[in-house]
C-alpha positions as CSV (number, residue, x, y, z in Angstrom):
1,M,6.9,0.8,24.0
2,I,8.6,-0.1,20.7
3,N,5.8,-0.2,18.3
4,L,6.4,-2.6,15.3
5,I,2.7,-3.2,14.6
6,S,2.7,-1.1,11.5
7,D,4.4,1.8,9.7
8,T,1.3,3.8,10.2
9,V,2.1,4.5,13.8
10,T,4.6,7.3,13.1
11,K,4.4,10.9,14.3
12,P,5.3,14.0,12.2
13,T,8.9,15.0,12.4
14,P,9.8,18.5,13.5
15,G,10.4,19.6,9.9
16,M,7.1,18.1,8.8
17,L,5.2,19.9,11.6
18,D,6.8,23.2,10.7
19,A,5.7,22.7,7.0
20,M,2.2,21.8,8.2
21,M,1.9,24.8,10.5
22,H,3.1,27.2,7.7
23,A,0.9,25.7,4.9
24,E,-1.2,28.0,2.9
25,V,-4.7,26.6,2.9
26,G,-8.2,27.1,1.4
27,D,-11.4,25.1,0.9
28,D,-10.4,22.0,-1.0
29,V,-14.0,21.0,-1.7
30,F,-14.0,24.0,-4.0
31,K,-10.5,23.1,-5.2
32,H,-9.3,26.3,-3.6
33,D,-6.6,24.9,-1.3
34,P,-3.2,25.8,-2.9
35,T,-1.2,23.3,-0.9
36,V,-3.5,20.4,-1.9
37,N,-3.4,21.5,-5.5
38,A,0.4,21.6,-5.3
39,L,0.6,18.1,-3.9
40,E,-1.7,16.8,-6.6
41,A,0.3,18.5,-9.3
42,K,3.6,17.2,-7.8
43,L,2.5,13.6,-7.8
44,A,0.9,13.8,-11.2
45,K,4.1,15.2,-12.7
46,L,6.3,12.7,-10.7
47,F,4.3,9.7,-12.1
48,G,3.8,11.2,-15.6
49,K,0.0,11.3,-15.3
50,E,-2.4,14.0,-16.3
51,A,-4.0,14.6,-12.9
52,A,-4.2,13.5,-9.3
53,L,-6.7,13.7,-6.4
54,F,-6.0,13.8,-2.6
55,F,-7.8,11.3,-0.4
56,P,-8.1,10.9,3.3
57,S,-7.1,7.2,3.0
58,G,-5.7,4.6,0.7
59,T,-8.8,2.5,1.1
60,M,-10.9,5.3,-0.3
61,A,-8.5,5.9,-3.1
62,N,-8.5,2.2,-4.1
63,Q,-12.3,2.0,-3.8
64,T,-12.7,5.0,-6.0
65,A,-10.4,3.5,-8.6
66,I,-12.5,0.3,-8.6
67,K,-15.7,2.3,-9.1
68,I,-14.1,4.3,-11.9
69,H,-13.2,1.2,-13.9
70,T,-16.2,-1.0,-13.3
71,Q,-20.0,-1.3,-13.3
72,P,-22.2,-3.3,-10.9
73,G,-22.2,-7.0,-11.7
74,E,-18.8,-7.0,-13.2
75,Q,-15.7,-8.7,-11.9
76,L,-12.1,-7.7,-11.1
77,I,-9.1,-9.9,-10.9
78,C,-6.6,-9.7,-8.0
79,D,-4.4,-12.0,-5.9
80,K,-6.0,-13.9,-3.0
81,W,-3.9,-11.8,-0.6
82,A,-4.8,-8.4,-2.1
83,H,-5.6,-5.6,0.3
84,I,-8.7,-4.6,-1.6
85,F,-10.2,-8.0,-0.9
86,N,-8.9,-8.8,2.6
87,Y,-8.7,-5.4,4.4
88,E,-11.1,-3.0,2.8
89,G,-14.3,-4.2,4.5
90,G,-15.8,-5.8,1.4
91,G,-15.8,-2.4,-0.2
92,A,-15.6,-3.7,-3.8
93,S,-19.0,-5.4,-3.5
94,F,-20.5,-2.8,-1.2
95,N,-19.4,0.3,-3.1
96,S,-19.2,-0.9,-6.6
97,G,-21.3,-4.1,-6.8
98,V,-18.4,-6.1,-8.2
99,S,-17.0,-9.5,-7.4
100,C,-13.3,-10.4,-7.0
101,R,-11.8,-13.3,-8.9
102,L,-9.0,-14.4,-6.7
103,V,-5.8,-15.8,-8.1
104,D,-3.6,-18.1,-6.1
105,G,-0.3,-16.2,-6.6
106,N,3.0,-16.4,-4.8
107,R,3.4,-14.0,-1.8
108,G,0.5,-11.8,-3.1
109,M,1.9,-11.7,-6.7
110,M,0.3,-13.4,-9.7
111,T,1.6,-14.1,-13.1
112,A,0.3,-12.8,-16.5
113,E,-0.6,-16.4,-17.4
114,Q,-2.7,-16.8,-14.2
115,V,-4.4,-13.5,-15.0
116,E,-5.3,-14.5,-18.5
117,A,-6.5,-17.9,-17.4
118,V,-9.3,-16.4,-15.2
119,I,-10.7,-13.7,-17.6
120,N,-14.3,-14.6,-18.3
121,P,-15.3,-14.8,-22.0
122,P,-17.0,-11.4,-22.7
123,D,-19.7,-13.1,-24.9
124,F,-20.6,-15.7,-22.2
125,Y,-23.3,-13.7,-20.4
126,H,-23.8,-16.3,-17.7
127,S,-20.5,-15.2,-15.9
128,P,-19.5,-11.7,-14.7
129,L,-17.8,-9.5,-17.2
130,T,-14.2,-9.1,-16.4
131,T,-13.2,-5.4,-16.6
132,L,-10.3,-4.7,-14.2
133,V,-7.0,-6.2,-13.0
134,E,-5.6,-4.9,-9.7
135,V,-2.2,-5.5,-8.1
136,E,-0.5,-4.4,-4.9
137,N,3.1,-3.3,-4.6
138,T,4.6,-4.0,-2.1
139,T,2.5,-6.9,-1.0
140,N,1.4,-6.6,2.7
141,R,0.6,-10.2,3.4
142,G,3.5,-11.3,1.2
143,G,5.9,-9.7,3.6
144,G,6.6,-6.5,1.7
145,A,7.5,-8.4,-1.4
146,C,8.3,-6.3,-4.5
147,W,6.8,-7.3,-7.9
148,D,9.1,-8.1,-10.8
149,F,8.5,-5.1,-13.0
150,E,8.7,-7.3,-16.1
151,E,5.8,-9.4,-14.9
152,L,3.8,-6.2,-14.4
153,V,4.6,-5.4,-18.0
154,K,3.3,-8.8,-19.1
155,I,0.1,-8.3,-17.2
156,K,-0.3,-5.0,-18.9
157,A,-0.1,-6.7,-22.2
158,V,-2.9,-9.1,-21.1
159,C,-5.0,-6.1,-20.1
160,E,-4.5,-4.4,-23.4
161,K,-5.3,-7.6,-25.3
162,H,-8.6,-8.1,-23.5
163,G,-9.6,-4.4,-23.0
164,L,-9.2,-4.4,-19.2
165,A,-8.3,-1.5,-16.9
166,Y,-5.2,-1.8,-14.8
167,H,-5.0,-0.4,-11.2
168,L,-2.1,-0.4,-8.8
169,D,-2.6,-0.3,-5.1
170,G,0.7,1.5,-4.3
171,A,0.3,1.5,-0.5
172,R,4.0,0.9,-0.1
173,L,5.1,1.7,-3.6
174,W,7.8,4.1,-2.2
175,N,9.4,1.1,-0.5
176,A,9.4,-0.8,-3.8
177,M,10.9,2.1,-5.7
178,V,13.9,2.5,-3.4
179,E,14.5,-1.2,-3.4
180,T,14.3,-1.7,-7.2
181,A,15.2,0.1,-10.4
182,A,11.6,1.0,-11.5
183,T,10.8,4.7,-11.4
184,P,7.6,6.6,-10.7
185,K,7.2,7.3,-14.5
186,D,7.8,3.6,-15.2
187,Y,4.7,2.8,-13.1
188,G,2.8,5.8,-14.5
189,R,3.2,4.5,-18.1
190,L,2.0,1.1,-17.1
191,F,-1.1,1.6,-15.0
192,D,-4.4,3.4,-15.7
193,T,-4.6,4.5,-12.1
194,I,-2.3,4.3,-9.1
195,S,-3.2,5.0,-5.4
196,I,-0.1,6.3,-3.6
197,C,0.0,6.3,0.2
198,L,1.7,9.0,2.2
199,S,1.0,7.8,5.7
200,K,3.0,4.6,5.8
201,G,6.7,4.5,5.1
202,L,6.9,8.2,4.2
203,G,5.6,9.1,7.7
204,A,2.9,11.6,6.8
205,P,-0.1,11.6,9.3
206,V,-2.9,11.2,6.8
207,G,-3.6,10.7,3.1
208,S,-3.2,9.0,-0.2
209,V,-3.3,10.4,-3.7
210,L,-4.9,8.8,-6.8
211,V,-3.3,9.5,-10.1
212,G,-4.6,9.0,-13.6
213,T,-6.1,10.8,-16.6
214,K,-8.0,14.0,-16.3
215,K,-11.1,12.2,-17.2
216,H,-10.5,9.6,-14.5
217,M,-9.9,12.3,-11.9
218,Q,-13.0,14.2,-12.8
219,K,-14.9,11.0,-12.2
220,A,-12.9,10.4,-9.0
221,L,-13.9,13.8,-7.7
222,R,-17.6,13.0,-7.9
223,I,-17.0,9.5,-6.4
224,R,-14.9,11.0,-3.5
225,K,-17.8,13.3,-2.8
226,V,-20.3,10.4,-2.7
227,F,-17.9,8.5,-0.3
228,G,-17.7,11.5,2.0
229,G,-14.1,12.1,1.3
230,G,-14.2,15.9,0.6
231,M,-12.1,17.8,3.0
232,R,-11.9,21.6,3.6
233,Q,-8.6,23.2,4.7
234,A,-6.7,20.0,3.9
235,G,-3.5,21.8,3.0
236,F,-2.2,21.2,6.5
237,L,-2.2,17.5,5.6
238,A,-1.0,18.0,2.1
239,A,2.0,19.9,3.3
240,A,3.0,16.9,5.3
241,G,2.8,14.8,2.2
242,I,4.9,17.2,0.2
243,Y,7.5,17.3,3.0
244,A,7.6,13.5,3.2
245,I,8.2,13.1,-0.5
246,D,11.0,15.7,-0.5
247,H,12.7,14.6,2.7
248,Q,11.7,11.1,3.9
249,W,11.7,8.9,0.8
250,E,15.3,7.9,0.4
251,R,15.6,7.0,4.1
252,L,13.3,4.1,3.6
253,K,16.5,2.1,2.9
254,E,17.2,2.3,6.6
255,D,13.9,0.7,7.4
256,H,14.7,-2.1,5.0
257,R,18.1,-2.7,6.5
258,K,16.6,-3.0,10.0
259,A,13.8,-5.3,8.8
260,K,16.3,-7.7,7.2
261,E,18.4,-7.8,10.4
262,L,15.2,-8.6,12.4
263,G,14.4,-11.3,9.9
264,G,17.9,-12.8,10.4
265,A,17.5,-12.7,14.2
266,L,14.1,-14.3,14.1
267,S,15.3,-17.1,11.8
268,K,17.8,-18.2,14.5
269,L,15.1,-18.7,17.2
270,S,14.1,-22.3,17.9
271,Q,10.5,-21.2,18.4
272,V,10.3,-19.8,14.8
273,D,9.4,-22.2,12.0
274,F,9.6,-19.9,9.0
275,V,10.5,-16.3,8.2
276,E,9.2,-14.9,4.9
277,E,12.0,-13.5,2.7
278,V,12.5,-9.8,3.8
279,E,12.8,-7.4,0.9
280,T,11.5,-4.1,2.3
281,N,10.2,-3.0,5.7
282,I,7.8,-5.9,6.6
283,V,8.9,-9.1,8.4
284,I,6.4,-11.9,8.5
285,F,7.1,-15.1,10.4
286,Q,5.4,-18.2,11.8
287,L,6.1,-20.1,15.0
288,R,6.4,-23.8,15.1
289,P,3.1,-25.7,15.4
290,N,3.5,-26.4,19.1
291,E,4.4,-22.9,20.1
292,D,2.0,-20.5,21.8
293,I,1.5,-17.4,19.7
294,A,-0.2,-15.4,22.4
295,G,2.6,-16.4,24.8
296,F,5.3,-15.3,22.4
297,M,3.6,-12.0,21.8
298,Q,3.2,-11.5,25.5
299,L,6.9,-12.2,26.1
300,L,7.8,-9.5,23.5
301,Q,5.3,-7.1,25.1
302,E,6.9,-7.6,28.5
303,N,10.1,-6.5,26.9
304,K,8.2,-3.4,25.6
305,I,7.9,-4.7,22.0
306,L,4.6,-4.6,20.2
307,I,4.0,-6.7,17.0
308,S,0.8,-7.8,15.2
309,N,-0.9,-11.1,14.7
310,M,-2.2,-11.3,11.1
311,G,-4.1,-14.6,11.7
312,Q,-3.6,-18.0,10.2
313,G,-0.4,-18.3,12.2
314,K,1.3,-15.3,10.7
315,L,3.1,-12.7,12.9
316,R,4.3,-9.4,11.6
317,M,6.9,-6.7,12.4
318,V,7.1,-3.5,10.4
319,T,10.0,-1.0,10.6
320,H,9.4,2.7,10.2
321,L,10.5,6.3,10.6
322,D,10.0,6.3,14.4
323,Y,11.9,3.0,14.9
324,T,15.2,4.4,16.0
325,D,18.7,2.8,16.0
326,A,18.5,2.5,19.8
327,M,15.2,0.8,19.6
328,H,16.5,-1.6,17.0
329,Q,19.5,-2.5,19.1
330,Q,17.2,-3.2,22.0
331,V,14.9,-5.5,19.9
332,M,17.9,-7.3,18.5
333,E,19.2,-7.9,22.1
334,V,15.8,-9.2,23.2
335,L,15.5,-11.6,20.3
336,G,19.0,-12.7,20.9
337,N,18.2,-13.6,24.5
338,I,15.0,-15.5,23.9
């Protein structure tokens, strides 16, 4: 089967497996794992932050960041399509006791003006106190869209003006960085905390890293413990992350090229009503109103192609490390013959 459900379906490459099997490990709960420590130091330095902490998942890293920056009863601002609201099990309310003020942005991206318009007056005690702004780059439901960095800078100015914390869900930040001019240090200077995923486009099997100040990471260490995220000899996983950063970052451009070609092929189908603009490795499209979504997905599956249904009429293909040139040629031929 050609699996285009997500970029999380990849397997470690031979080089990555070799790095994992030769990793020096220790008990990371006591911060005695040298490979985890090396990964954290590497990412802190790369993003120009004081410290970093390794997590088993991006969801846990995001939820920890929310808890760092908020108190129960407060409110964060995010786009209506944000991962932290739609795909993290209601964690913001369950873990931190905060509500989400949703903004009606474009493809998962809101403007500084929209953010400022929904900040609750701090002296109006009838409404939740706004304390955090969160953005996601690239945007998942927005079809892998990359934020305009200048808009992120404008939102930062709004945060500073109103004394709000600023968190970046960088689940696919690596994709954004190879597609745009912004560097890791550019993002590090802008955000208070950033969650950085290693198990999507980079192809590592497990893990995300949260970066921020030393004070934030000391607090994050305690929160991670409460959430059950402490791992023992996690250096085997951290070694995969180090290898992925060193060897599998630049190749993301290949995933983007293939995704754009898939988008072009889909746009030619009579069954397809709309294809979201393809910028990185995610292709989101909708069928015409009278088309059978289940039937279309079944047709692809019969041709050994798996895609995902995001609901509300949205279908998704995601290119990744294990989606080979031969597989791509096969999918392009199937789409061309529908």
